[in-house]
C-alpha positions in Angstrom: 133.5 104.4 71.9 135.4 101.1 71.7 133.9 98.0 70.2 134.4 94.7 71.8 136.6 92.3 69.8 134.4 90.7 67.2 134.1 87.0 67.2 136.5 85.5 64.7 134.7 82.6 63.0 134.5 81.3 59.5 131.6 79.1 58.7 130.7 78.4 55.1 127.3 76.8 54.8 126.0 75.9 51.4 122.3 75.3 51.0 120.7 73.8 48.0 118.9 76.5 46.1 115.3 76.8 45.1 114.7 77.4 41.4 112.1 79.1 39.3 111.7 76.1 36.9 108.0 76.5 37.2 108.1 79.8 35.4 110.1 78.5 32.5 111.7 81.9 32.2 115.4 82.3 31.6 116.4 86.0 31.8 118.3 87.3 28.8 121.0 88.7 31.0 121.9 85.4 32.6 125.6 85.6 33.6 127.9 83.1 31.9 129.7 82.5 35.1 127.4 79.7 36.2 128.9 76.8 34.2 129.2 74.8 37.4 127.2 74.3 40.6 129.4 76.3 43.0 130.3 79.9 43.1 131.9 82.4 45.4 131.1 85.9 46.4 133.1 88.2 48.6 131.0 90.4 50.9 132.3 93.4 52.9 130.0 94.2 55.9 129.8 97.8 57.1 127.6 99.1 59.9 125.8 102.3 59.0 126.2 103.8 62.4 123.4 105.0 64.8 121.4 108.3 65.1 119.6 110.6 67.9 116.9 113.4 68.1 114.6 115.8 69.1 117.7 117.6 68.0 119.7 115.8 65.5 123.2 115.1 66.8 126.3 113.5 65.6 127.2 109.9 65.4 128.5 107.7 68.2 130.1 104.2 68.2 128.4 101.5 70.1 129.8 100.1 73.4 129.6 96.3 73.5 126.9 96.6 70.8 128.7 95.4 67.7 129.4 91.7 68.5 128.5 89.2 65.8 127.8 85.5 66.4 126.4 84.6 63.0 125.8 86.1 59.6 123.2 85.0 57.0 123.0 86.1 53.4 119.8 85.5 51.5 120.0 85.6 47.7 117.1 86.4 45.3 116.8 86.3 41.6 115.8 89.1 39.2 112.1 88.3 39.9 112.6 88.6 43.6 112.4 84.8 44.2 114.6 83.2 46.8 117.4 81.1 45.3 120.0 80.2 48.0 121.5 81.2 51.3 125.0 81.4 52.6 126.1 81.7 56.3 129.5 83.0 57.2 131.3 85.3 59.6 134.9 86.3 59.8 136.7 88.8 62.0 135.9 92.5 61.6 137.5 95.7 62.7 136.0 98.7 64.6 136.3 102.2 63.3 138.5 104.5 65.4 138.0 107.7 63.4 137.4 110.9 65.4 134.8 112.3 65.5 132.6 109.3 65.1 131.5 108.6 61.6 128.7 106.9 59.9 130.5 103.5 59.8 131.2 101.6 63.0 132.9 98.4 61.8 133.8 96.5 58.7 134.6 92.9 57.9 135.3 90.8 54.8 133.6 87.5 54.2 133.7 84.8 51.5 130.2 83.3 50.9 129.9 80.0 49.2 126.9 79.6 46.9 125.8 76.1 45.7 123.1 74.8 43.4 123.2 77.7 41.0 122.4 77.5 37.3 121.1 79.6 34.5 117.6 79.5 35.9 118.5 80.4 39.5 121.2 83.0 40.1 121.4 85.8 42.5 120.5 89.4 41.6 119.7 90.7 45.1 121.0 90.0 48.6 119.5 90.6 52.0 121.9 90.3 55.0 120.9 89.4 58.6 123.3 89.4 61.5 122.6 87.7 64.8 119.3 86.4 63.5 116.9 85.3 66.2 116.4 81.6 66.8 113.7 80.3 64.5 113.8 83.2 62.1 112.5 82.2 58.6 113.4 84.3 55.7 110.9 85.4 53.0 110.4 83.2 50.0 110.2 86.4 47.9 111.5 89.9 48.4 107.9 91.2 48.9 107.5 88.6 51.6 110.9 89.4 53.1 109.7 93.0 53.6 106.9 91.8 55.9 108.7 89.0 57.7 108.9 89.6 61.5 112.3 89.3 63.2 110.7 87.5 66.1 107.3 86.9 67.6 108.7 88.7 70.7 110.5 92.0 69.8 112.9 91.4 72.7 114.4 88.8 70.4 116.2 91.6 68.5 118.6 92.0 71.4 120.4 89.0 72.9 122.6 89.6 75.9 124.7 86.4 76.6 127.0 85.8 79.5 130.0 83.5 79.4 132.6 83.3 82.2 130.9 86.3 83.9 131.4 88.4 80.8 128.2 89.7 79.1 128.2 90.2 75.4 125.3 92.1 73.7 124.2 90.6 70.3 121.9 92.9 68.3 120.0 91.6 65.3 121.0 93.7 62.2 119.8 93.7 58.7 120.5 95.5 55.4 119.9 99.3 55.7 116.9 100.8 53.9 117.1 104.0 51.9 116.0 105.2 48.5 118.4 106.3 45.7 118.2 106.9 42.0 118.4 103.5 40.1 118.2 101.6 43.5 115.4 99.1 42.6 114.7 97.8 46.1 115.3 99.9 49.2 116.4 97.1 51.5 118.6 94.9 49.3 122.2 94.8 48.0 122.5 94.3 44.3 124.8 91.6 43.0 126.2 91.5 39.5 128.3 89.1 37.5 131.6 90.8 38.4 131.0 90.0 42.1 130.9 86.3 41.5 133.7 83.8 40.9 133.8 80.1 40.2 137.1 79.8 42.0 137.9 80.4 45.7 139.0 84.0 46.1 142.1 85.4 47.5 142.2 88.8 49.1 144.2 90.1 46.2 141.9 88.9 43.5 138.7 89.9 45.2 139.4 93.5 46.2 137.8 95.1 43.2 134.9 92.7 43.1 133.7 92.9 46.7 130.0 93.5 47.4 129.7 96.1 50.2 126.7 95.6 52.5 125.5 98.2 55.0 123.6 97.0 58.0 121.8 98.6 60.9 120.5 97.4 64.2 116.8 96.7 64.5 116.8 98.1 68.0 116.5 101.7 69.1 118.6 102.8 72.0 117.5 105.2 74.8 119.6 106.8 77.6 118.2 109.0 80.3 120.5 111.6 82.0 120.1 114.5 84.4 121.9 117.8 83.8 124.8 118.5 86.0 123.5 122.0 86.3 120.4 120.9 88.1 120.7 121.8 91.9 120.7 118.9 94.3 121.6 118.3 98.0 124.4 116.3 99.5 122.3 113.2 99.3 121.6 113.6 95.6 118.0 114.7 96.0 116.6 117.5 94.0 114.8 120.3 96.0 111.4 121.6 94.9 109.0 124.1 96.6 105.4 123.0 96.8 102.4 124.3 98.8 100.9 121.5 100.9 97.3 122.2 101.8 96.5 122.0 105.5 100.1 122.2 106.6 102.3 125.0 108.0 103.8 126.3 104.8 106.3 129.1 105.2 106.4 132.1 102.9 108.7 131.4 99.9 109.6 133.5 96.9 107.0 136.2 96.2 105.4 135.6 99.6 103.7 132.4 98.3 103.4 129.8 101.0 105.4 126.7 100.2 107.2 123.8 101.8 110.7 122.5 101.0 110.3 119.0 99.6 112.9 116.8 97.8 112.7 114.5 94.8 114.8 111.3 94.8 115.2 109.7 91.3 115.0 105.9 91.6 115.4 104.7 88.0 113.4 104.4 84.8 111.8 102.1 82.3 110.7 102.3 78.7 106.9 102.1 78.3 104.6 101.4 75.3 107.3 99.6 73.4 106.5 97.6 70.3 105.9 93.9 70.7 107.0 93.0 67.2 109.5 94.2 64.6 110.0 93.7 60.9 113.3 92.2 60.0 114.0 94.8 57.3 113.1 98.5 57.8 110.0 99.6 55.8 110.0 103.0 54.3 107.8 105.0 51.9 109.7 106.6 49.0 106.8 109.1 48.7 107.5 110.7 52.1 108.5 114.4 51.7 111.0 116.2 53.8 108.7 119.2 54.2 106.0 116.9 55.6 108.3 115.1 58.0 110.1 118.2 59.0 113.7 116.9 58.4 115.8 115.2 55.7 114.6 111.6 56.2 116.5 109.9 53.4 120.3 110.1 53.2 121.7 107.8 50.5 125.2 109.3 51.0 125.1 107.8 54.5 123.3 104.6 53.3 120.5 105.1 55.7 117.2 106.7 56.4 115.7 108.4 59.5 112.0 107.4 59.5 110.3 104.1 59.0 107.1 102.1 59.4 107.0 100.0 62.5 104.9 96.8 62.7 101.9 98.8 64.1 102.2 101.8 61.8 98.7 103.0 60.8 97.0 100.7 63.3 94.8 101.9 66.2 93.7 100.0 69.2 95.7 101.4 72.2 94.3 101.3 75.8 93.0 104.4 77.4 94.0 103.3 80.9 95.6 100.5 82.8 92.3 98.6 83.1 92.2 98.3 79.3 95.7 96.8 78.9 94.8 93.1 78.9 92.1 93.4 76.4 93.4 96.1 74.1 97.2 96.1 74.2 97.7 94.4 70.9 100.8 96.1 69.7 102.6 97.7 72.6 104.0 96.6 76.0 103.0 98.5 79.1 105.1 98.1 82.2 104.9 98.6 86.0 107.6 100.3 88.1 107.8 97.8 90.8 111.3 96.6 89.9 113.7 96.0 87.0 114.5 99.7 86.7 117.3 101.0 84.5 119.8 103.3 86.3 120.3 106.9 85.1 123.1 107.2 82.5 122.6 103.5 81.5 120.9 102.6 78.2 117.8 100.6 77.4 116.7 99.1 74.1 113.4 98.5 72.3 112.0 97.8 68.9 111.0 100.8 66.7 107.6 102.3 67.2 106.3 104.8 64.7 102.9 105.9 63.5 100.9 108.3 61.4 100.1 111.7 62.8 96.4 110.7 62.9 97.0 107.7 65.1 99.5 109.6 67.4 97.1 112.5 67.8 94.2 110.2 68.7 96.2 108.0 71.1 98.7 110.4 72.7 100.5 109.7 74.9 99.5 106.0 75.2 100.4 105.1 71.6 104.0 106.5 71.7 107.1 105.0 73.4 108.0 107.0 76.4 110.3 107.0 79.5 108.7 106.4 82.9 111.0 108.0 85.4 110.3 106.6 88.9 110.9 109.0 91.8 110.1 109.5 95.5 109.0 112.8 97.1 110.4 113.2 100.6 111.2 115.7 103.3 114.6 117.2 104.1 115.6 114.1 106.1 114.8 111.8 103.3 111.5 110.5 104.8 109.0 109.5 102.2 105.8 111.5 102.2 102.4 109.9 101.7 100.6 112.5 99.6 97.3 113.0 97.8 96.7 115.4 94.8 93.2 116.6 94.5 91.7 119.5 92.4 95.2 120.9 91.8 96.0 120.9 95.6 98.5 118.7 97.3 97.7 117.2 100.7 99.4 114.9 103.1 97.2 111.8 103.3 95.9 112.3 106.8 95.1 115.9 106.0 93.2 114.8 102.9 91.1 112.4 104.9 90.2 115.2 107.3 89.5 117.5 104.4 87.0 115.1 102.9 85.3 114.5 106.2 85.0 118.3 106.7 83.4 118.6 103.3 80.7 116.0 104.2 80.2 117.7 107.6 79.4 121.0 106.0 77.0 119.3 103.7 75.3 117.5 106.6 76.3 114.1 105.0 78.2 112.7 108.0 75.5 111.3 110.2 77.6 108.4 111.6 78.6 108.4 115.3 80.1 106.1 117.9 79.5 105.9 121.7 82.1 107.8 123.7 81.3 107.4 127.3 78.5 109.1 129.2 77.7 112.6 130.2 77.2 113.9 133.8 73.7 112.6 133.8 74.7 109.2 132.7 73.4 109.5 129.2 75.4 108.0 126.4 77.6 110.5 124.7 78.2 110.2 120.9 81.2 111.5 118.8 81.1 111.9 115.1 83.5 109.6 113.2 86.9 110.9 112.3 89.7 109.9 110.0 90.2 106.6 111.8 87.0 105.4 110.2 88.0 106.2 106.5 90.8 105.1 104.3 92.0 105.4 100.7 91.0 102.8 98.2 92.7 102.4 94.8 90.5 102.7 91.7 93.2 102.4 89.0 95.8 104.6 87.3 97.0 105.9 90.7 93.5 107.3 91.4 91.9 106.7 94.8 88.7 107.4 96.6 87.9 107.7 100.3 85.8 104.8 101.7 84.4 104.0 105.2 86.2 101.4 107.3 85.3 99.9 110.7 88.2 97.6 111.3 87.4 97.1 115.0 83.6 96.5 114.6 82.6 99.5 116.7 78.9 100.0 117.2 77.7 102.9 115.1 74.8 105.2 115.6 72.9 108.2 114.1 73.1 111.5 115.8 69.8 110.8 117.7 71.2 107.6 119.2 69.5 105.1 116.9 71.4 102.3 115.3 73.2 103.2 112.1 71.7 101.4 109.2 73.3 99.7 106.2 71.6 102.3 104.0 73.4 105.1 105.9 76.8 103.5 105.4 76.0 103.0 101.7 75.0 106.6 101.3 78.2 107.6 103.3 80.4 105.7 100.8 78.7 107.4 97.9 79.3 110.8 99.4 82.9 110.0 100.3 83.6 108.9 96.7 82.0 112.0 95.3 84.0 114.3 97.6 87.3 112.6 96.6 86.7 111.9 93.0 89.8 111.7 90.8 92.2 112.1 93.7 95.7 110.7 93.0 97.7 109.2 95.8 101.5 109.0 96.3 101.9 105.8 98.5 105.3 106.0 100.1 105.9 109.2 98.2 106.2 107.2 95.0 105.5 108.8 91.7 106.5 108.9 88.0 107.2 111.3 85.2 106.2 110.3 81.8 108.5 111.6 79.0 107.3 110.8 75.4 110.3 110.3 73.2 110.6 112.8 70.5 112.0 112.2 67.0 113.3 114.6 64.4 110.2 116.6 63.5 110.2 119.8 65.6 107.1 121.2 64.0 104.5 122.7 66.4 101.3 121.0 67.4 98.4 122.8 65.6 95.8 124.8 67.5 93.3 122.0 67.1 95.8 119.5 68.6 97.1 117.8 65.5 100.6 116.3 66.2 102.9 116.3 63.2 104.1 113.0 61.9 107.6 112.0 63.1 107.4 114.4 66.1 107.2 111.4 68.4 108.5 107.9 67.7 111.6 105.7 68.0 113.4 104.4 64.9 115.8 101.5 64.6 119.5 102.3 64.9 118.9 105.7 66.5 120.1 106.6 70.0 117.8 108.9 71.9 119.6 110.8 74.6 117.1 112.4 77.0 118.4 114.9 79.5 116.3 116.3 82.4 117.4 119.9 82.8 114.6 121.3 85.0 112.8 119.8 87.9 110.1 121.9 89.6 107.0 119.8 89.9 106.1 116.5 91.3 105.0 113.7 89.0 101.9 111.5 89.0 101.3 109.4 92.0 101.8 105.6 92.3 99.4 103.7 94.6 100.0 100.1 93.6 103.6 99.5 92.5 102.8 96.5 90.4 100.0 98.1 88.3 100.8 98.6 84.6 101.1 102.2 83.7 99.1 103.8 80.9 99.7 107.6 81.1 96.6 109.6 80.2 94.9 112.9 80.7 94.2 114.0 84.2 91.1 115.9 85.4 93.2 118.6 87.0 94.5 119.5 83.6 98.0 118.9 84.9 100.4 117.3 82.5 102.7 114.7 84.1 104.8 114.1 81.0 107.6 116.5 80.3 109.6 118.0 77.6 113.2 117.0 77.3 116.3 117.6 75.2 116.8 114.6 73.0 119.9 113.8 70.9 119.7 111.0 68.3 123.3 109.1 67.4 126.3 106.3 64.9 124.2 104.9 66.8 122.7 108.3 65.1 122.1 110.6 68.0 118.8 112.3 68.9 118.9 114.7 71.9 115.9 115.8 74.0 115.9 118.1 77.0 113.0 117.9 79.4 111.6 120.0 82.2 109.8 118.3 85.1 
């Protein structure tokens, strides 16, 4: 993939340094170079590509995802105390190697450092590209490790439009990985040979350049549909489903079924992290055998697992009603509008967690794809459906079904006057589906309730006036006979696809999910491909309701498995069957 031309800008900003005078400590290895108050250091920036998974893939170069508008270099002394900062960005060049490698682009920069002396000189450097507005660096390296990129994780991705051309600016920071003799996993070490008292020429600085590897804070997700999946001339995908109460013809195996079609409308990322650390946090004690893959790769200057802001924390909602009060760490979305088209990418902050937290909060605690779809007939007409006790009904048929259940239980003693008989006596008819409707109770679930929109006079079977107590009892019985029904208003529904990472270990018999089986990690590209579509998804009743996928009483699972590839972006691939 080609990279947009990087912004060519040279800005040398020198900030007065802090010092550690208070400590009174002068390290024995103080470089002799600092005889003046100004020094120069040449920095070569290199992006450590992007990765994908449920299956680990190759690398891929970003498309309009490498543009840089500013670069900040934060310098710390041997004690990890901040000493100075330099801001500079010059032109860079994109990698064109085939196949795509670990490095996407490279650039050379001269950083000017001022205010340095024998008590405050740089030993470590942390690099931030496209820093969010208002970002404040850590005063120590320990603090830097816990500093947030932005109070709103969307700040790690800045699309900007100028003259009708949109440029994507992704916040990047020094890569994190462990290596023998690497003292800090998220810093670049600086030594005396890297620093000069005189402005550098390209010729004089070649051997002394500090190479910095950076990675995007964002994870990238793309949803595709396999070309091998059958579809009609209008792009709809056929499925065979038995619809209760309807004329279903005999399909394969003499099982009655009806030809329905699924139209895919677009998708969103759900349960995305609200905040992100500026630098990637890792645990050097992680073992490959525990995570199920090689998580640390110093030869690639990168790692493939990390601790997101909410790592180890619980407190995820069980349903949509719990979102306002309990959604402390993750964003939950509706599917009313703002959908991403198939084949197009979406971005989010990394979201990982321990196997204990994921097991206890699956699938609400893991980032997933919500694929919005519509079920319709052969002519493309949307079908209003209800799913109840594992059966699928058209909505009118479901209302009749519930009324029939009450009738057989002698619980439908509500009638209306319908003319007179031959002797002039009032004739009464038991209420039908015109006197009931579906009412949303949350998470796509509905119940049947009584309605009398025209104010018709109602009676008991013996002709006496129908009491309020009778209507109350009727509503209770209707609710009981329709408990946990799920409605598809306008045929709308969604499939929930939890995004898999690189651990392909099996879920244990007691339901324990291995760590790193699910999660999205910064600078990884998750390519999810739908390669099977046989079932309908979970119904949507109110389009603007936030979606918190959970377990359903039918035992049906509305999230699906997918092939995921993670990419430079590192590619993770996932195939799913719906």
